[in-house]
N, C-alpha and C positions, 0 to 999 in steps of 0.2 A: 643289667637289666629286665626279666621275661617284661608281657607285659600284664602276665596275671600279679606281679610284686610292683609294678606300675598301681595298678588298683587297688592292692591291702594298702600299699602307700599312701593313696592318696585318703580313702573312709579310717586312715587311724590305727589301723592294723598293724602288729610290730610282732607279735610273738613264734615266728614260723619266718621269721627272715635268711636266717644261719642255727646251727645249730649249739655255736657258741658263743651267740652273742645273744646276750640278756640286758634287753631297751628299753626304760624304767622312770619313773620318774622322780623327782626330789616331795615327798606327802603327797593324795588329792582334796580329793574333797570338795573343788574348786568350780560354784556356781557358773564360772567364766568357762568352762571347759561345756557345759550343754551344747549337744550337737557339735557336737566333734568326739566326745571323752560318753558322753552320758544324753540320755535320754529324758525331757524334758517329765514325757510323763509317767515314768515311778516316782517321780519325787513331791509332785504337785502336794503343796501343805506337811509339807517333810523340810524342807528350805527354813536352816534356821538364822539369823542375822548374827553379827558379835560384831564389837567398835577394836581396829586395833589401833593401837598410839603408833606415831611416827615422830619425831619432837614434840613438836606442835599440836600438826596435824592429828585429824582423824579417820579413819579408811572404814568403811563401810565394807565390811568379810557375810557373801553369805554360800554356807555350808549344806553340803549333803552329807544326806545322817552318812554314818557307820557303813548300813548293807550296800552299799553301792561302789563299796570296794571289788566287787563282785562282776559288777562290771566294764571296771575301768580292768579288769584280770579278764575279759574280753578282750583288751586291748595289746598289754603288756606283758608280758613275762616273769619281773621283780616290781618293786615294789619299797624304796627309803621310808620309814618310819621313823619321824624326828623327838616323837614325845621321848622317847627317855632323856636326851640328851638334859631335860631341864626334867627328871625327877628323876630317884632310882625308886624299883619295882617293889623290892621289902622295906619296911620301916629300920627305924635301930629292933624293937620288938621285935621285927620279921614276920609285921604282917603285913598283908597289900597294901599295896599303896591308889589310888586313882587310875596311874597310866598302864597301874598295872592291870585293873580292867576292864579299860583302853581300851588293852593287849586281846586280851580277851576275846572283847567283843569280836576285833578283826581280825581273831582264828577265827571262829566260825563259817567266817562265807569262805574262805578260801578250801581251793579244790586242789588236785590232789599235784599240778605241778605248780604253783603259786608261790612265786619264791620272795622273801626278804627281809631287806638288808636293813636296820635297827640301832643308829647311834647309841653307841655305848655315854653316860651319863655323866657330863660335864664337871660333874663337882669325882670325878674317875682321873679326866685327859685334861683339864684345861689346871695348866700353873700359878692360875692371875683368874677368881671371880668378879662377877660388876655383882657391886651392887645398886640397887632400884634409882640411888642417887646420880648414876654414872661414874665414879667414884670404883674403884678396884681391892681388894687386898689378898692373899695369899693364900691360897688353901692346901689348906692343910689336908685336907685326903689325898693328894695329886698321886697316884698312880700306885694306892692300897690295894694292894691284892686284892686281900683282903674282903674290905666288901664291894669292891670290883665279881668276886666272888662272888659270895655269900648272899650280897645285893642286890647286880645284873643280874649274872653271867650265868646261876644254874637255875633261875625266876624264868627267864628272857627260853633260856635254850625246852626246859619240861616246855611253857608255855606254844611254840614254833617247831619245835624238835626238827626234822630235818630238811624243813623249809626252813629255816633259817640260816641264808645266803653267803652271809656278810654281819660282821663287825667294825663299825663305822668309828673310827678313831679319832676323832676330828680337833686335832693343838688349836688351837689361837694365835694370833702374829701376833710375837715380839719383840718391844720396839727395843730398838741397840743397848740401850743406856739400859737397860735390862735384861736383854737374854745371855744367858746360858752357852758355853765356849759347845761346838758338835758331838765334842771326845767325852761330858758329858751331860748330854742326853744320852748320847751313844747306851754306855754307862748305864741311866735312872732306868732306860727303856731295859736292859737286857738283865741284867736284875727284877723290873715286873715281867718281862714273855717269862724269867725262865719260874716265875712263884704262879704261876699262877694256868688252872689249867691249861692240858696240849689241845688245840683249835686251828682246825687248818683256814677259818674263815675272820682268820684278824687282818684288816689291813689300818694305815694308819696313814690320815694327813695330815702335816703338818706345815705351817701353814706359813714360816719364817723361810728364806729361801733358804742364808743359809744351813740353816739343819740339813737337808740335802747335800749331803757330803758322803765320801764312802766313810766316815766311826760308823756312821749310823744305817750305814747303806748296809756295811758285815753282821751289825746286827742284824738288821728286817732280813736276813739271805740266813744264819746262823738260828730262827723262829721260824721261818715261813713267814714271816710276816707279811700284807700287801703294800706296795708302797701309791698311796693313792695319787693320784692326776690330774690335778685339781684349778678348771681355769674359772678365780679370782680372781678378787681386785691388786694386791701387790707382794702374788705368785708370776714368775716369769712364766710366759707359752708356752701349752702344753708341751709338748714337742723338745724344749729346751728343757721342759723339766725328768722325761722319759732316759733323754741325753744323759744330764748332771748325772744320771743311775748305771749309764756305759748299757742302757736299749737292752735294761734286765729285768726279770723278774721273780721275785720273789717269793710270793706267795704258794706256800706247797698243795695247796688244792691246787695251779696251772689254774685261776681268776685271779684278772686286774679287772680294778676299776675307773670310772670314769668320770669327773666331779664336773657339770657345769654347772657354776653356779651364782655365778655373774658376772661382768665385763672388767677385763683386766682395767684396772686406775679411776675402778667405782664405788661408789660408797653402798655397804650394804642401803641403809635408810633412801638415799637416793638410786639405786638400782627397785626399791620397791615401791616406789614414790609412784617412777617413771611407768613401769611391768604395771600394776594396778587400773583393771581387775580381773588382771591377766586372760583378756579372753580373745585379744588379738595379736599380730609385730605392733613391735613396737618403733616404725621409723629412726634407723638411725645407731639405735641403740645394739642391737646381734654385730658382734663385731667375728666378720667369719673366717676368718683362719682357728679360732676355733672347729667352727665345723668341721676343715680338711687337716684340721689336727685330728680331729679325734678318729674318724674313717679313717689315716691314714695310720691311728699308732691298732688301730684296733685290727686293719688289713695282716699287721705285719704280725699281729698277733695271734689269732686266728692261724694265720699261716705258720705257725709252730702249735701248732695245737695248745693256745691258751684262752682260757675263756673266758671274754672280756664283757661285763654286767655295767653299762653304758641309765648314770639318772640324771636328770636333766631338771633346773629349777627355771620357774616364772618371769627367777627372777634375769637370766642369763641373756633374754630378747625381747619378755614382750605374754609369751603364753608357750611353754615345754610342749606340748604334742604338737605345733606347728614345725617348735623346732626339733622332734621327735623326726619328721617326718626330713626337713634336710637332711640331720646325720644320715638314717640310713639307702636318702638318694642317692648321697656321696660314698656310702660306705659300698654300694652296690652299683655305682659305676660303669663304665663300661673300660673307661679308659683310665682306669683306675694306676 
């Protein structure tokens, strides 16, 4: 690692570390990143507060305006946007939803080489949907190709065009007594990806370890859909996930996605409570093998001409920009 590289990493600038490396975060606009990613004077009087509930606890979040994404992209090459996970972009009548309008506002502030990864709505990729009272119900629109195409894929492709780097299918964890056999999952995915528009930006995160199996991998390879490696509560370590697929790269755009979401073994709510307000690392929260595995896999990929998209969540250790520093330093370490 050169002195120039050390300096730019220290100042949270990650855009030019390697031509095949796209380093970014899951979501943006956190006031806890002021002084790292954002400049306080730009947003005086424009930071709004909202309340986020975790169980019986309530947390105040201070959120920057959408135009702060311009400053975000001075530091990162890619941003994962999760708004669409909670809503389709068009309603049943084909009219734009509120989320569509939010994405339009983001698009207004992007420059030519700023890239977006967008989550696919859970109504498409979740087998079960969580109700407000905490119960779950079967999702009647699971892997509905028509709804995906008409009410999500076409409008989001229209909004972001070539700056849409990835479409992320995040499937929830399936409990042992309820999960399908891997062969059935593979068949369902085959039917879906055969029916939707061909696109080399599809990436899928399966949060059930038993689905990381050869029948599913064959379907991903058939359709050029990427296997997302995810550092998350109930999944095995990143390198084991990579090894389960034979260290293969399935995405037809030659892009690998790694998501650093939460510590292994830690519930989402617990990770949020520990990490809030996301302005610093939390002692004992970060699991060091996560950084080592991420860098190791990324180096193996880029050595084979594979682009690597790494998106980091605050809940993986407390503060996503500081975790990005660790990943970048490990990736560029001389004794690799």
